[in-house]
N, C-alpha and C positions, 0 to 999 in steps of 0.2 A: 520463446526460444531465442529470439533475437536479443532481447535484453539480458538473458543469461550469458549468451556468447559475448556480448559487448562487455558485460561485467567481468568476465574472465580476462579479456584483453586489457581493459582499463586497469585492473588491479593486479596484474601478473607480477609487477615489480614492487608492490607495496610491502612494507615490513609486516604489518598485521594481515593475517589471512582470515577470511570470513568462514571458510569451511573447516570445521574441526572443533574439538572440545575446548581448545584454548580460548577461542573467541567467545563461545557461549559462556564459558566460565567468567570471562572478563565482563560480559554484559550482565550476567546474573549478579556478580559482585557489585557492579556499578549501581544497580537498582535494588540492592539488598534482597535479591530473589523475590522481588515484587513486580507485578505488572506495571510497566512504566506509564500506563494510562489510568487505571483505576486503583492502583496500589494494593490489590489483593495479593495474598501470599501464593506464589506460584506452586509451592509444594502442596497446596490445598485445592488445586484446580487443574485443568488440562492446559499445559503450556504449549504454545505453538511458535514457530518461527514467523516473525512479522517484519514487514518492510515499512519503514517510516513513510517514504514516498512509494506508493503502490507500484507494482510492476505491471503497469497498464499503459495504454496509449495516451492517457491524459496526464498522468503523473510521471511517467517515464523513469520510475525508480530502478536502481541497480542493486544487484545482490553483492554488495561490497561493504566493508567495515564502515560503520557510521550510519548505514541505512538499514542494517539488519538488527533486530531486537528479539528478545523472548518476551512474549506477552500472553495474557490469558486468551483462550479461544473466544470468549464472549466479546471482548474488546476488539479483537481481530475482525470478527464478523460485523460488529457495529460500525467500525471505522470504514469499512468498504462503502458504506452509504455516501460518505464524503469523498473518498478516494475515486469513486467511479463517476463523479460529476465532471462534466466538461468544463464548466465554469464554477469557481468557488466564490462565495460572497463574504464569508466570515474571516478568511485568512488566505494567504498566498499558497499554502500547501494543504494537502488532505489531512495530514496528522495535526497540523495547527488548527485547521477548521474543526476537526473532531473534538479537540479540547477547548474550543471556543463556544460550545453550545451550553452556556450557563443558564439559558432560559430567558434572557432579557432581549435578545436581538432576533429571535425566531418566532414564527407563529405558534400558538398554543398547541397545534397539531404536530409539531416537529417530533419525529420519532427519536432522533438522537438526544434532544433535550429530555424526552421522557426516559430514555435509557439512563442518563446521568441523574435524573431525579430518583430513579430506582437504586442507584449506587449510593448517593448522598442526598437524603430527603431534605435536609435543611439547606436553604439557598446560600447562606453565608458560608457554611462549611463546604458546600459544593464548589463555590467560586474560589475559595482558598485552595482546595485540592487541585482543581483544574489549572489554576494559575501556577501553582507550585510544580505540578507535573509538566506543564509546558516549559517552565524555566529549566527543569532538570533535563528534558529532552533536548532543548537548545544547547545546553552546556555539554551534553554528551556528544551531540553532533559536531560541536566546535573542536572536539578532541581529534577529529579526523579531517585535517585540512586538505588531504588528497581528494576527498570526496567533493568538497566545494570547488576545488580547481577543476576537477573532471566535469562537474555539473556546468560550470561557466563555459568551458571549452566546447562541450557537446550541445549546449542549449540551442545555438542558432540552427542546427540541422536535425537534431534528434526528434523533436515533435513532428516536424514535417515528414521525416523519413518513416516514422511509425504510422502516421496517417496514410502515407502512400503504401506501405507494406500491408496494412490492414485492408485497404481497398483492393490491392492486387490479390491478396489471399481470398477475399470474399468473391471477387470475380472468378478466380480459378475454381473455387469450391462450387459455385453456382453452375459453371460450365461442366464440371466433372459430374455433378449430380444429374444434370439434364442428360448428359451422354450415357450414363449408367442406366437411368430410367428408360431411355430409348432402346437400350440393348435388352433390358428385361421385358419391357412392354413397348414394342415399336408403335409409333404414332399412326402409321399407315395400316396397322392390323385391324381387320374389319370387326372383330369381336373384342378388341382391346387386349387380347392375349396372344 
């Protein structure tokens, strides 16, 4: 919720609005109605709204133009594996890391590399597609300079704030659960009921 509210505030004066048909149309046109990751035809699959930088405490992505895409559901689910890692090894962002699993730098057991082998079996073809889609996404991202300015200005405090918020919420939830359990089944009850 915090990242959604922050997104609203950050982008309230931007010319391009992320919510609405106009932005989705712009994204679909930009990527020829194909998934920006695997290039499948979005009219032949289940499309989902996707965030380049995941909206989680490690990637701290925002729901703003330049970070929101339309992708296939399979890629969206597979990309989460990289997006949810605290530390990335292959690239500085989750989406760049996702597209960097060409098979050469990971152990043979890497699930994301296996996913890409299933999309493009031939290694040369796979590497060409991954490299090209990475280039297209970087180019798309560059079309939204407001996003980069916001990321730079928010970076010093955002990750620390999200870590603190997560910790505070976890502490609150644990205390509330313990309190409710004690109301339902008091600890000093002789038969537990």
